N, C-alpha and C positions, 0 to 999 in steps of 0.2 A: 352905300354899296351900289355899285353900278351893275347894270344888267350883264355887262361883259365880265365882271368879276364873278358874279354868280354863275355865269355860264362856264367860266374857267374853273371855278370850284367844282362844279358838277362834272366837268370833263376830267379834272384831276381825280375826283372820287370814282368816276367810271373807269378811268385808267387803272387806278389802284385796285378797284374791284375786279377788273379784267385780269390784272396781274395776279391777284389772289386766286381767281378761277383757273387761270392758266397754270399757276404753280400747283394748285390742288389737283388739277387734271394731270399734270406731269407726274406728281407724286403718286396719284392713283394709278396711272398708266405703268409707272415703275413697279408698284405693288402687284398689279395684274400680270405684268411680264415676269416678275420674280416668282409669283405663285404658279404661273404657267410653266416656267422653267423648272421649278421644284416638282410640279406634277409630272412634267415630261421626264425628269430625271428618275422619279419614283417609278413611273410606268416602264421606263427603259430597264431599270434594275429588276423590276418584277418579271418583265419579259425575258431578260437574260437569265434570271434564276429559273424561270419555268423552262426555258430552252435547255439549260444545264441539267435540270431534273429529267427532262424528256430524253436528252442524250444519254444520261447515266442509266435511265430505265431501259432504253433501247439497247445500250451496250450490254447491260445485265441480261436482257432477254436473248440477245445474240450469243452471249457467252453460255448461258444455260442451254440454249438450243444446240450449240456446237458440242457441249459436254454430253448432252443426251445422245446426239448423233454418233459421237465417238464411242460412247458406251454401247449403243446398239450395234455398231460395227464390230466392236470387240466381242460382244455376245454372239453375233452371227459367225465370226471367225472361229470362236470356240465351238459353236454347234457344228461347223464344217469339219473341224479337227476331230471332234468326238464321232461324227458320222463316218469319217474316213477310218478311224480306229475300229469302229464297229464293223465296217465293211471288211477290213483286213482280218478281223477275228472270224467273221462269217466265212471268208475265203479260206482261212486256215482250217476251219471245221470241215468245209466241203472237201478240201484236199487231204484230210487225214486218210491214211490208208494202212493196210497191213494190220499188224498186231494191235496198235493203239486204237484203231477204229473198231476192231473186233472186241477189245476189252471194254471200251465205252459202250458199245451196242449191247453186249452181254449184261453189263451192270444196269443199264436202263431197262432191259427186258426183265431181268431178275426182279428189279424194284416193282415193275408193273405186274409181274406174274403173282406177286404176293397178294394182290387185290382180288384174285379170282379163286373160286372153289375148284377143286380138282376135277369135278365132273362137268365144268363149263366147256362149251365149244367156243374157243377164243380165236379171234381173227387179229392178225398182226399186219399193220401197214408200215411202209418205210419208204425211204428215198429210192427212186427207180434204179440208181447205180448200185444200191446195196441189196438188191433182190437175191443175188447168189449168196452173199454173206448171211442174210436173214434166213434163207431156206436151210442153209447148213446148220445154223445155230438152232433153229426151230425143231430140227430132228431130235433134239435132246428134250423137248417139252411135249408131254402127252396132251392131246386135245388142242394144241396150238398149231395154226397154219398161216402161211403167207396169204394175204387177201388182196394185195395190190399196192400200188404206189401212192405216196402222199407227197405233196410238194413241201419239202423240208430240207434242212441242211444235213440231216442224218438222225439216227435214233429211231424210236418206234412210237406208233399210236396203237394201243391195244384195246380191243373191245370184245365184249361177250354178247352173244345173241340172247342168252337166257336171262342174265341179270341187268342188262342195259347199262353196264358199267363201262366207262371209257377212261383210259389213262393216256394222257399225252406226255410221253417222255421223249420228246424230240430234242435235238440239240437246240433248236430254235426256242423252245419253251424254257429250257434250262438257261440258255444265254440271256433271255429276257429277264428272268428272275435274278440272275447274278448281276446283270447290267444295272437293273433298277436298285438292287441292294448296295452296289458299289460305285454308283455313278458319282456321288459326291466325293468320295476318296480318289477316284480316277481323275476327276476334274481338278482336284487339289494338286495331285502329283503332276499332271500335265501343265497346269497353269500357275505354278508356284510364283508368288510375287514377293 
């Protein structure tokens, strides 16, 4: 065997070895590229899923917020309507006149008078516009006298100097009681759904 044959065999072996290394390198590069592409695909899918979850969550939050805002606006509108109704009732009470006002005032004064002894000195307060009505009614009650005005829709506040008893039978106090007792029913009638 000549030196040249040995050199050629070594070259062939080196070429074969180089081809094997190159093939292995290409195969390994393909695996790395395939793994990288799979990782990239997985990461892309995870990010898309996370983005979809976030979009759904933000959509749900926006929807909940809109529903809450709409509910608050409905409640505010209902409060406004109830307030207007109450103001109309108060206006109606202030505008009561004649026989109806006298009947109501008498009934409230009678109810209050029952709380006092016959020998008490009793002071009666009422709406400024009702002074004449009250003084004429009080002429029928012994020991009762008009003591001045009270800021109210009508009715009477009656108190005794001797017993420290005070009875608030104003239209305002009766309205407040009736309003609170019937607010749920009134609301249901006004806002039937």
